[in-house]
Each structure stands twice: as C-alpha cells, then as structure tokens.
Backbone as ProteinMPNN parsed JSONL, in Angstrom:
{"seq_chain_A": "MTNPNDRRAGPTSRITRGALLVALGAILGAAASRLAPEASPDFSAALFAAEGFAGAGSAQGGGEPEYEFLTFRRNIWVVHKPSARIQFFMFPEDEEQQLVRSRVLQIDAAAFPPELTRFQLSERNLTNFLWVLNPTTGKAQYVRAGRDGVLEASAIENLTKQE", "coords_chain_A": {"N_chain_A": [[-57.207, 40.505, 4.648], [-54.206, 38.446, 3.791], [-50.617, 38.293, 1.976], [-48.924, 35.91, 0.409], [-47.095, 36.657, -0.913], [-45.505, 38.687, 0.524], [-44.625, 37.982, 2.713], [-42.406, 36.173, 1.759], [-38.856, 35.832, 2.174], [-36.524, 38.765, 1.231], [-33.713, 39.32, -0.155], [-32.008, 40.16, 2.095], [-32.969, 39.562, 4.69], [-32.068, 36.497, 3.924], [-29.542, 36.834, 3.751], [-28.792, 37.261, 6.22], [-30.07, 35.366, 7.35], [-28.143, 33.213, 6.608], [-25.58, 34.038, 7.227], [-25.926, 33.795, 10.114], [-26.627, 31.27, 10.349], [-24.026, 30.005, 9.382], [-22.362, 31.32, 11.451], [-23.327, 29.946, 13.309], [-22.894, 27.03, 13.196], [-19.835, 27.76, 12.659], [-19.673, 27.923, 15.157], [-20.154, 25.072, 16.696], [-18.44, 23.287, 15.804], [-16.229, 24.552, 16.442], [-16.931, 23.666, 19.289], [-17.225, 21.105, 19.002], [-14.737, 20.383, 18.289], [-12.925, 20.582, 20.813], [-13.987, 18.588, 22.291], [-13.282, 16.628, 21.283], [-11.494, 13.88, 21.081], [-7.646, 14.112, 20.477], [-6.629, 13.659, 17.537], [-4.17, 11.084, 16.553], [-0.86, 11.067, 15.579], [0.203, 8.726, 14.831], [0.888, 6.275, 12.592], [0.35, 2.592, 12.094], [2.629, 0.027, 10.975], [0.788, -0.555, 9.243], [0.233, 0.319, 6.538], [1.882, -0.235, 4.942], [2.865, -2.03, 2.071], [2.782, -5.735, 2.338], [4.383, -8.049, 2.371], [7.156, -6.37, 2.858], [7.458, -5.486, 5.447], [6.277, -6.639, 7.861], [5.708, -7.754, 10.769], [7.108, -5.283, 11.58], [6.056, -3.355, 13.382], [3.887, -0.769, 14.812], [4.044, 3.03, 15.205], [5.816, 5.15, 17.307], [5.063, 6.673, 20.471], [6.131, 9.887, 21.496], [10.416, 10.867, 21.662], [12.029, 10.563, 18.405], [10.163, 10.636, 15.206], [8.876, 8.252, 13.503], [8.079, 7.567, 10.822], [8.411, 8.953, 7.75], [6.519, 11.423, 6.5], [5.403, 12.423, 2.551], [3.628, 14.335, 1.029], [2.132, 14.794, -2.462], [0.022, 16.017, -4.362], [-2.143, 13.776, -5.147], [-0.431, 11.931, -4.052], [1.335, 10.24, -1.69], [4.538, 9.425, -0.421], [6.148, 7.517, 1.691], [8.083, 7.164, 4.193], [9.852, 4.765, 6.331], [11.503, 5.25, 8.784], [13.887, 4.243, 10.256], [14.493, 1.681, 9.296], [14.784, 1.902, 7.241], [13.235, 2.403, 4.507], [10.808, 2.155, 2.097], [7.786, 3.425, 0.665], [5.456, 4.239, -2.084], [2.393, 5.557, -2.491], [-0.379, 6.347, -4.955], [-3.131, 7.589, -4.418], [-6.926, 7.009, -5.627], [-8.955, 8.757, -7.969], [-11.575, 8.56, -7.752], [-14.418, 6.786, -6.737], [-14.226, 4.23, -8.437], [-11.54, 3.558, -9.001], [-8.604, 2.069, -7.876], [-6.504, 2.03, -4.896], [-2.642, 2.271, -4.584], [-0.255, 0.772, -4.589], [3.076, 1.105, -4.15], [6.167, -1.391, -4.803], [7.895, -2.217, -1.52], [11.256, -0.298, -1.101], [14.287, -0.539, -0.518], [16.843, 1.43, 0.679], [19.688, 2.691, -0.011], [22.103, 1.501, 2.626], [24.695, 1.804, 3.532], [25.145, 4.717, 2.238], [23.301, 6.402, 3.217], [22.459, 6.461, 5.878], [20.207, 6.5, 8.261], [19.864, 7.749, 10.407], [20.956, 10.139, 9.692], [20.097, 10.952, 7.119], [17.793, 12.308, 4.736], [14.613, 13.576, 3.237], [13.475, 15.06, 0.24], [10.474, 16.241, -1.634], [10.171, 16.879, -5.462], [8.772, 18.73, -6.379], [8.599, 20.525, -8.557], [8.959, 20.167, -11.149], [6.263, 18.955, -11.23], [6.82, 15.886, -11.358], [6.717, 13.069, -9.896], [9.263, 12.541, -8.006], [10.988, 11.657, -5.079], [13.913, 12.7, -3.55], [16.361, 11.549, -1.967], [18.979, 12.536, 0.486], [21.705, 12.748, 1.906], [23.256, 15.176, 3.672], [25.608, 15.283, 5.361], [27.538, 12.872, 3.582], [27.31, 14.499, 1.67], [26.448, 13.18, -0.296], [23.827, 12.052, -2.811], [20.156, 10.796, -4.287], [17.71, 9.545, -6.252], [14.808, 8.95, -5.973], [11.993, 7.421, -8.488], [8.773, 7.215, -9.432], [6.73, 5.055, -10.58], [3.821, 4.912, -12.551], [2.082, 2.029, -13.003], [3.265, 1.27, -9.68], [5.869, 1.107, -9.859], [9.221, 1.32, -8.065], [11.672, 3.391, -9.171], [14.959, 3.755, -8.604], [17.135, 5.974, -8.773], [21.394, 6.118, -9.754], [23.655, 6.403, -6.652], [25.054, 9.208, -6.401], [28.138, 11.461, -5.426], [27.977, 14.071, -4.94], [29.555, 16.219, -3.311], [32.358, 19.61, -3.307], [34.145, 19.241, -5.721], [38.027, 19.394, -6.013]], "CA_chain_A": [[-56.278, 39.008, 4.181], [-52.166, 38.929, 3.437], [-50.537, 38.495, -0.14], [-47.951, 35.522, 0.768], [-45.57, 37.391, -1.287], [-45.408, 39.414, 1.435], [-44.053, 36.555, 3.632], [-41.319, 35.505, 1.313], [-37.647, 36.395, 2.525], [-35.809, 39.255, 0.968], [-31.972, 39.368, -0.042], [-30.862, 40.906, 3.203], [-33.234, 37.888, 5.615], [-31.649, 35.574, 3.422], [-27.999, 36.649, 4.107], [-28.891, 36.871, 7.357], [-30.25, 33.383, 7.781], [-27.125, 32.417, 5.351], [-24.818, 34.321, 8.432], [-26.459, 33.136, 11.239], [-26.102, 29.003, 9.83], [-22.361, 30.323, 9.124], [-21.776, 31.56, 12.991], [-23.702, 28.385, 14.219], [-21.716, 26.298, 12.325], [-18.527, 27.753, 13.347], [-19.724, 27.725, 17.021], [-20.875, 24.106, 17.307], [-16.884, 23.061, 15.213], [-14.953, 24.938, 17.752], [-17.267, 22.853, 20.673], [-16.773, 19.549, 19.117], [-13.106, 20.173, 18.419], [-12.411, 20.489, 22.105], [-14.536, 17.858, 22.614], [-13.107, 15.291, 20.333], [-10.168, 13.155, 21.504], [-6.76, 14.605, 19.749], [-6.026, 11.872, 16.964], [-2.907, 10.377, 17.001], [-0.824, 11.408, 14.484], [0.919, 7.705, 14.438], [0.475, 5.703, 12.25], [0.711, 1.798, 11.779], [3.051, -0.659, 9.05], [0.016, -1.591, 8.089], [0.323, 1.197, 5.79], [3.223, -0.506, 3.958], [2.79, -3.705, 1.697], [2.663, -7.084, 3.864], [5.606, -7.949, 1.677], [8.641, -5.661, 3.683], [6.607, -4.758, 6.569], [5.447, -7.957, 8.665], [6.558, -7.764, 12.223], [7.635, -3.851, 12.028], [5.711, -2.578, 14.414], [3.788, 0.661, 14.925], [5.095, 3.775, 15.576], [5.792, 4.769, 18.617], [4.823, 8.003, 20.678], [7.339, 10.66, 22.016], [11.089, 10.486, 21.092], [12.436, 10.726, 17.141], [9.365, 9.829, 14.678], [9.72, 6.468, 12.755], [7.753, 7.659, 10.039], [8.224, 10.283, 7.644], [4.829, 11.519, 5.401], [5.599, 13.573, 1.983], [2.65, 14.197, -0.038], [1.811, 15.668, -3.209], [-1.172, 15.768, -4.738], [-2.442, 12.282, -4.304], [0.316, 10.825, -3.34], [2.34, 10.14, -0.737], [5.328, 9.007, 0.119], [5.592, 7.086, 3.215], [9.163, 6.467, 4.609], [9.934, 4.397, 7.478], [13.167, 5.748, 9.189], [14.385, 3.24, 10.984], [14.579, 0.702, 8.651], [15.098, 3.282, 5.565], [12.51, 2.0, 3.198], [10.079, 3.526, 1.799], [6.371, 2.819, -0.279], [5.029, 4.99, -2.065], [1.03, 5.538, -3.082], [-1.369, 7.318, -5.69], [-4.93, 6.851, -3.916], [-7.455, 7.01, -6.454], [-9.491, 10.594, -7.84], [-12.8, 8.426, -7.582], [-14.326, 5.565, -6.474], [-13.61, 3.318, -9.186], [-10.411, 3.202, -9.161], [-8.426, 1.992, -6.491], [-5.52, 2.863, -4.385], [-2.521, 1.846, -6.413], [0.93, 0.905, -3.684], [4.198, 0.387, -5.589], [6.977, -2.079, -3.677], [8.824, -1.198, -1.445], [12.972, -0.147, -1.854], [15.263, -0.501, 0.713], [17.919, 2.642, 0.541], [21.302, 1.65, 0.954], [21.937, 2.204, 4.437], [25.451, 2.538, 3.854], [25.338, 5.573, 1.655], [22.036, 6.591, 3.577], [22.308, 5.693, 7.347], [18.98, 6.232, 8.594], [19.712, 9.418, 11.32], [21.619, 10.596, 8.908], [19.122, 10.626, 5.511], [16.762, 13.79, 4.719], [14.072, 13.216, 1.748], [12.676, 16.024, -0.232], [10.316, 15.878, -2.925], [10.582, 17.241, -6.846], [7.921, 19.304, -6.391], [9.308, 21.857, -9.037], [8.751, 19.785, -12.336], [5.419, 18.39, -11.163], [6.81, 14.531, -10.711], [6.988, 11.627, -8.591], [10.155, 12.137, -7.442], [11.761, 11.433, -4.183], [15.607, 13.045, -3.459], [17.607, 10.653, -1.084], [20.275, 13.281, 0.605], [22.801, 12.912, 3.208], [24.058, 16.364, 3.84], [26.918, 15.002, 5.694], [28.645, 12.941, 2.995], [26.858, 15.053, 0.258], [25.639, 11.882, -1.676], [22.334, 12.51, -3.45], [20.143, 10.131, -5.738], [15.873, 9.68, -6.443], [13.697, 7.017, -6.455], [10.975, 7.962, -9.044], [7.894, 6.519, -8.823], [5.41, 4.761, -12.198], [2.187, 4.357, -12.7], [2.427, 1.291, -12.272], [4.014, 1.02, -8.725], [7.392, 0.105, -9.822], [10.149, 2.501, -8.335], [13.271, 2.937, -9.652], [16.084, 3.969, -8.087], [19.138, 6.821, -9.71], [22.917, 5.636, -9.055], [24.127, 7.137, -5.932], [25.804, 10.196, -6.694], [28.343, 12.204, -4.641], [28.034, 16.152, -5.043], [30.728, 17.088, -2.87], [32.396, 19.994, -4.198], [35.54, 18.347, -6.805], [38.811, 20.262, -6.031]], "C_chain_A": [[-54.681, 39.138, 3.885], [-52.028, 37.638, 2.25], [-49.654, 37.166, 0.924], [-47.168, 35.509, 0.425], [-44.665, 37.643, -0.279], [-44.616, 39.179, 2.382], [-42.46, 36.404, 2.681], [-40.053, 36.616, 1.383], [-37.047, 37.555, 1.588], [-34.424, 39.13, 0.728], [-31.354, 39.446, 1.005], [-31.412, 40.193, 4.761], [-32.412, 37.199, 5.242], [-29.709, 35.686, 3.59], [-28.19, 36.887, 5.372], [-29.041, 36.208, 7.867], [-28.8, 33.137, 8.338], [-26.157, 32.608, 6.835], [-24.567, 33.768, 9.332], [-26.197, 31.415, 11.193], [-24.886, 29.317, 9.925], [-21.91, 29.922, 10.996], [-21.968, 29.68, 13.703], [-23.059, 27.308, 13.366], [-20.416, 25.823, 12.884], [-18.483, 27.008, 14.889], [-19.54, 25.757, 17.258], [-18.928, 22.95, 16.399], [-16.425, 22.888, 16.242], [-15.417, 24.412, 18.557], [-17.318, 21.631, 20.125], [-15.362, 19.329, 18.778], [-12.463, 20.143, 19.731], [-12.925, 19.591, 22.539], [-14.111, 16.129, 22.851], [-11.695, 14.544, 21.001], [-8.947, 13.289, 20.206], [-6.285, 13.053, 19.092], [-4.17, 12.123, 16.687], [-2.202, 10.55, 15.46], [0.381, 10.078, 13.877], [0.49, 6.866, 13.358], [1.259, 4.354, 11.761], [1.719, 1.37, 11.135], [2.333, -1.443, 8.66], [-0.464, -0.764, 6.333], [0.882, 0.765, 4.326], [2.257, -1.99, 3.726], [3.456, -4.706, 2.566], [4.317, -7.691, 3.448], [7.723, -7.483, 2.681], [8.585, -5.182, 4.435], [6.345, -5.753, 7.823], [6.164, -7.753, 9.816], [6.868, -5.837, 12.466], [7.633, -2.924, 13.151], [5.212, -1.254, 14.121], [4.695, 1.333, 15.481], [5.324, 4.16, 16.918], [5.808, 6.6, 18.81], [6.249, 8.351, 21.93], [8.905, 10.09, 21.383], [10.723, 11.176, 19.089], [11.126, 10.097, 16.096], [9.578, 8.904, 13.98], [9.201, 6.631, 11.423], [7.528, 9.472, 9.342], [7.066, 10.574, 6.348], [5.708, 13.055, 4.564], [4.406, 13.444, 1.102], [2.521, 15.412, -1.339], [0.705, 15.147, -4.077], [-1.53, 14.984, -4.16], [-2.077, 11.635, -4.111], [0.841, 10.949, -2.926], [2.901, 9.002, -1.158], [5.449, 8.411, 1.275], [7.251, 6.437, 3.153], [9.062, 6.074, 6.385], [11.086, 4.515, 7.731], [14.297, 4.88, 9.371], [15.159, 1.945, 10.36], [14.744, 1.061, 6.662], [14.672, 2.299, 4.529], [11.494, 2.843, 2.843], [8.905, 3.065, 0.862], [6.19, 4.074, -1.022], [3.078, 4.558, -2.578], [-0.208, 6.116, -3.207], [-2.787, 6.62, -5.554], [-5.797, 8.288, -5.321], [-8.39, 8.876, -6.49], [-10.616, 9.889, -8.155], [-12.411, 6.81, -7.44], [-14.323, 4.477, -6.412], [-12.569, 2.5, -9.767], [-9.764, 2.939, -7.707], [-6.756, 2.622, -6.303], [-4.304, 2.277, -4.856], [-1.109, 1.915, -5.149], [1.672, 0.217, -4.398], [4.533, -1.092, -3.739], [7.558, -1.511, -3.028], [10.327, -1.253, -1.419], [12.788, 0.433, -0.656], [15.917, 0.553, 0.242], [18.671, 1.941, 1.315], [21.763, 2.254, 2.161], [23.838, 2.716, 4.651], [25.918, 3.64, 3.593], [24.501, 6.33, 2.202], [21.625, 6.798, 5.173], [21.239, 6.372, 7.527], [18.972, 7.962, 9.849], [20.623, 10.037, 10.426], [20.859, 11.544, 7.164], [18.37, 12.367, 5.967], [16.186, 13.172, 3.558], [13.543, 14.188, 1.949], [12.153, 15.782, -1.891], [9.889, 16.935, -4.257], [9.227, 17.826, -7.011], [7.802, 20.465, -8.123], [8.18, 21.647, -10.493], [7.494, 18.582, -12.245], [5.24, 16.714, -11.946], [6.829, 13.727, -9.731], [7.857, 11.583, -8.395], [10.296, 11.993, -6.06], [13.593, 11.829, -4.4], [15.823, 11.874, -2.117], [18.759, 11.271, -0.54], [20.442, 12.829, 1.831], [23.745, 13.712, 2.894], [25.541, 16.772, 4.058], [27.955, 14.506, 4.652], [28.437, 14.098, 1.844], [26.317, 13.824, -0.733], [24.228, 11.855, -1.572], [21.739, 11.011, -4.633], [18.625, 10.089, -4.861], [15.788, 8.661, -7.094], [12.19, 8.336, -7.224], [9.426, 6.976, -8.918], [6.757, 6.249, -10.326], [4.184, 4.926, -11.916], [2.133, 2.487, -12.189], [2.712, 0.149, -10.798], [5.681, 0.296, -8.459], [8.004, 1.467, -9.602], [11.577, 1.972, -8.591], [14.157, 4.152, -9.362], [17.46, 5.004, -9.166], [19.903, 5.894, -9.17], [22.674, 6.864, -8.168], [25.06, 8.088, -6.639], [27.048, 11.341, -5.605], [28.495, 13.641, -5.57], [29.041, 16.835, -4.055], [31.458, 18.536, -3.913], [34.254, 19.371, -4.171], [36.758, 19.77, -6.409], [40.021, 19.982, -6.988]], "O_chain_A": [[-54.187, 40.263, 3.804], [-52.709, 36.696, 1.845], [-49.688, 37.36, 2.14], [-46.251, 34.79, 0.82], [-43.542, 37.176, -0.09], [-43.924, 40.051, 2.906], [-41.423, 36.622, 3.308], [-40.053, 37.761, 0.93], [-37.113, 36.927, 0.531], [-33.857, 38.711, 1.737], [-30.237, 38.939, 1.112], [-30.701, 40.181, 5.766], [-31.606, 36.977, 6.145], [-28.889, 34.769, 3.536], [-27.134, 36.468, 5.846], [-28.431, 36.019, 8.92], [-28.322, 32.967, 9.46], [-25.949, 31.619, 7.538], [-23.487, 33.262, 9.639], [-25.643, 30.657, 11.99], [-24.431, 28.718, 10.9], [-21.447, 28.931, 11.561], [-21.277, 28.793, 14.204], [-23.488, 28.04, 12.474], [-19.942, 24.76, 13.284], [-17.813, 26.155, 15.473], [-18.706, 25.342, 18.063], [-18.673, 21.832, 16.847], [-16.181, 21.887, 16.915], [-14.486, 24.239, 19.344], [-17.517, 20.807, 21.018], [-14.825, 18.234, 18.945], [-11.346, 19.627, 19.75], [-12.384, 19.383, 23.625], [-14.283, 15.182, 23.618], [-10.894, 15.383, 21.413], [-9.15, 12.733, 19.126], [-5.88, 11.992, 19.568], [-3.372, 13.061, 16.675], [-2.775, 10.267, 14.408], [1.157, 10.215, 12.931], [-0.741, 6.854, 13.354], [2.359, 4.44, 11.215], [2.115, 2.28, 10.406], [2.523, -2.502, 8.063], [-1.169, -1.157, 5.404], [0.602, 1.114, 3.179], [1.504, -2.668, 4.425], [4.422, -4.544, 3.311], [5.247, -7.703, 4.255], [8.794, -8.048, 2.902], [9.411, -4.292, 4.639], [6.222, -5.154, 8.892], [7.376, -7.565, 9.709], [6.785, -5.321, 13.58], [8.45, -2.169, 13.676], [5.835, -0.536, 13.338], [5.719, 0.943, 16.043], [4.954, 3.339, 17.757], [6.203, 7.479, 18.044], [6.93, 7.679, 22.704], [8.877, 9.066, 20.701], [9.79, 11.838, 18.634], [11.068, 8.871, 16.195], [10.773, 8.679, 13.792], [9.757, 5.887, 10.615], [7.02, 10.507, 9.775], [6.949, 9.825, 5.378], [6.249, 14.045, 5.057], [4.251, 12.405, 0.461], [2.755, 16.612, -1.203], [0.575, 13.97, -4.414], [-1.499, 14.967, -2.93], [-2.635, 10.562, -3.886], [1.49, 11.936, -3.271], [2.468, 8.044, -1.798], [4.668, 8.88, 2.103], [7.632, 5.551, 2.388], [8.526, 6.681, 7.312], [11.899, 3.945, 7.003], [15.367, 4.839, 8.763], [16.148, 1.374, 10.821], [14.774, 0.577, 5.531], [15.402, 1.571, 3.856], [11.328, 4.009, 3.199], [9.25, 2.101, 0.179], [6.8, 5.046, -0.577], [2.689, 3.441, -2.919], [-0.996, 6.398, -2.304], [-3.353, 5.69, -6.13], [-5.576, 9.439, -5.696], [-8.465, 9.76, -5.636], [-11.105, 10.479, -9.119], [-11.462, 6.053, -7.641], [-14.363, 3.7, -5.458], [-12.5, 1.502, -10.484], [-10.193, 3.403, -6.651], [-6.06, 3.301, -7.058], [-4.605, 1.52, -5.779], [-0.864, 3.048, -4.737], [1.435, -0.789, -5.067], [3.979, -1.454, -2.701], [7.965, -0.397, -3.356], [10.772, -2.355, -1.742], [12.032, 1.184, -0.039], [15.561, 0.767, -0.917], [18.682, 1.224, 2.316], [21.719, 3.44, 2.491], [24.28, 3.541, 5.452], [26.897, 4.029, 4.231], [24.732, 7.45, 1.748], [20.542, 7.262, 5.529], [21.23, 7.219, 6.633], [18.178, 8.902, 9.899], [21.188, 10.827, 11.183], [21.256, 12.489, 6.483], [18.41, 13.14, 6.924], [16.84, 12.394, 2.862], [13.112, 14.584, 3.032], [12.774, 15.412, -2.888], [9.189, 17.886, -3.908], [8.53, 17.313, -7.886], [6.757, 20.999, -8.494], [7.218, 22.315, -10.869], [7.549, 17.542, -12.901], [4.327, 16.285, -12.652], [7.035, 14.117, -8.582], [8.147, 10.387, -8.413], [9.212, 12.396, -5.638], [14.33, 11.309, -5.238], [14.824, 11.689, -1.421], [19.794, 10.731, -0.931], [19.58, 12.561, 2.668], [24.741, 13.478, 2.209], [26.305, 17.629, 3.614], [29.008, 15.126, 4.507], [29.4, 14.518, 1.202], [25.838, 13.921, -1.863], [23.557, 11.686, -0.554], [22.435, 10.396, -5.441], [18.333, 10.351, -3.694], [16.201, 7.937, -8.0], [11.692, 9.387, -6.82], [9.349, 6.03, -8.135], [6.16, 7.144, -10.925], [3.721, 5.078, -10.786], [2.16, 2.029, -11.047], [2.537, -1.066, -10.706], [6.296, -0.409, -7.659], [7.77, 2.471, -10.275], [12.254, 0.958, -8.418], [14.036, 5.284, -9.832], [18.33, 4.651, -9.963], [19.531, 5.032, -8.373], [22.009, 7.87, -8.413], [25.83, 7.627, -7.482], [26.374, 12.137, -4.951], [29.058, 13.944, -6.622], [29.235, 18.048, -4.136], [31.174, 18.573, -5.11], [35.108, 19.177, -3.306], [36.407, 20.946, -6.51], [40.922, 20.813, -7.103]]}, "name": "protein", "num_of_chains": 1, "seq": "MTNPNDRRAGPTSRITRGALLVALGAILGAAASRLAPEASPDFSAALFAAEGFAGAGSAQGGGEPEYEFLTFRRNIWVVHKPSARIQFFMFPEDEEQQLVRSRVLQIDAAAFPPELTRFQLSERNLTNFLWVLNPTTGKAQYVRAGRDGVLEASAIENLTKQE"}
C-alpha cells in the first residue's frame, strides 16, 4: 500500500512544473502574436470630445502622422497636428471612476505653425504640463491640465537670445 504523502510533489518538482508552464505560455504567446493581425497605430477623431472635432476624420496611413500622443502615468495628451488642437484625458484608477476629458484647446497657429511645433511633457516635477515649442522662432508656451478638465494656457514667451 502506498502512502499518499509519498506522491506529493517536492519543491524541485513544483519548480520544474512552473518552468514548463512559463515556457509553454511563452511559446503560445509567440505563436499567437505571429498569427494576430498587426494592430493599427492610428486612432480616429472619436478620441476627442465632439465639440471640436466633428468631421475631423481619422488618422491617415502613410506620410506624417496626424496625431501625437504624450503619456504620463494614467494621463494622456492627444495632439491633432494639422488643426493644432489638444485635449487631455485622465484615466480612472478603478471601475467606479470615469474617464475625465478636458475641453479642446486651440493652439495659436500663427505662433506655433503645426509643421514646426514640438510638444513635450514636463515630467520632472510630476505635474500635468504640456510644453508647446517652436524651435525655429524660439517661442514657448505651456498648457496645464486641471483635475476638473479645464486647460489653462500660459502667455506665449519668446525665448530667443536677447543681445
């Protein structure tokens, strides 16, 4: 008669089974990723609130991308480059909260032409600041996102060297 305790898996056996399961998962994951169609990096204008982007169309394949996405923690800034419009999204921490959308903010196209403008997040001080920069003219502006979905833009500053 065999003792049931003799059939229990020892620590080595458990590690071996765990390693085999991990290896099997990796193999299945690699196979599935090759079979799955590649995800499109393009997002439609539906990401933006309806107030400012009705009829804006979706991102075009090929050529210069229409949208720029800047992420910080659970937040994302979405920039529609051709129209120089930005919107901020704050994703919820749990299922009870809702996605917070800011209003759409129009960037001054005279100071920041879409083809010359660069966008950069201010991550060092852990705040929701988006810098709008024109490296050709030296103009800069920041946009701050409030918790209530309001976007506040600073004055446009000329940062070129003064002689």
